C-alpha positions, 0 to 999 in steps of 0.5 A: 508648422511642418509637424502639423503638416505631417500629421495632417498627411498621415491622417488623410492617408490613414496611417495612424490608427487609433484604439477601437472601441471596446466590444464584449463578446458573450460566448455561448456555453452549456452551463452558465458560469456563476463562480468568478473563480471557475477556471472556465472563465479563462476561455471566455475572453476579456475586454478591458474598459477604461473608466472615468470619474463621474464629475457631471452631477454633484457630488462627484469625484475628481479623478478615476480611483479605478482606471479600468476594469476587465469584463468577460461574458457568457450565456446558455440561451437562458441566463447571461453572466457578466464577470467584472474584475478590477484592482483594489488592495482593500476590502470594504464590506461594512455599511452599518457604520456612518463612516464606512462605505462599501465596494461595489459595481454595477451593470447597466442596460437600456430597458427599450430595444434599439435605444441608447439613452443617457449612459448616466442613468438613463433620461425621461422616457429612456429607462435603464435597468441597473444591477448593482452587486454589493460587497456589503451584501455579499457579507450578509450572505457569508456571515449573516445580516450585519446589523448595529450589533456586529458593528458595535458589539458592546453597545447597550440596548434598553428596549424596543417597542413590543419586544419582551425583555432580554438579557443586556447585550442580547442580539435582536434578530429582526425575524423574531419580531412580531409583525407589529414590532417590525413597523418600528423598524423604519428600513424594513417597514419602508421596503428598503432592500438594505434592511432586509435580513433575509436576502438571497442575492448580493445583486440589487435590481433597479431602474432609473430615468435620470439622476435622482430617479433610482428605484428598486425593482419589486421583483429581483431576479439577478444573482451575484457572487464577488470574491477579493484576494486583496489585489482584485475584486472578481464579480460575477452578475447573472441575469435572465436574458428575458425575465418576463419583467417589463422593467428589465432589458430583454437580451437575445442571442445573435444581437448586440446591445449597449451596456455601461459599468459603474465601480465604487471604491468604499475606501475612497468614501465612494457612494452614490454619485461618487463613482467611476463609470465606463469611459465614453459611456455605453459599450457594445455587448455582442451576444453570440 
């Protein structure tokens, strides 16, 4: 009882201080930083963001596989760069096998100015913009599109519709298919960005208004780069402050906007709703 009274007294007197909500500061620079290994990031400052498991929607995870992330940001009045760093001793960058899942991270913004919709992918009439960096796409850019033949180099091909005969084990580069033959490549024909062999970015831009509504944007403006030293992933996502796209959040120097983060650990089988998100939801991003 005495301990409770002492605690109440200290609280009333303001003698106990609790950790302040994290704030990310995006400082102004002349040249935007696109390389996560650029030494200039050392002068950008960093904010530690605690992470929590997504267990509201099923399937989720019981405990956070990524306890925290370190976030830095800079802008040059045209573009803004956000660097996300987290501990991960494995590199998981394959999605061309049914039992393999890739590491990834995402940054989320509220599309409508001055609003804070549900941080879990928004809500009806409260859209969010999501920029997801994918380790698998980073590998596509570095080593060429990773298709079935990269996962299973000894596989056998009999035939594909409307393609001429080629030697066994030959690679079937999708770009050599005729437009009519490409109709039989379901993912490509459906416009799935995952099936696009000509990616020029490791980041996918999407929108959502709640669980189950995630949709890829028609226009992709964001760029990214991720590097792993088998201890930490260091990822930079770059997007225009104002892209002119109504589906994107408009960011301005001198403003503070809400931002949220998500990380997936592929080695833990995380994908989709199995993810870690910024604990407490929205975090303040102060764009100086």
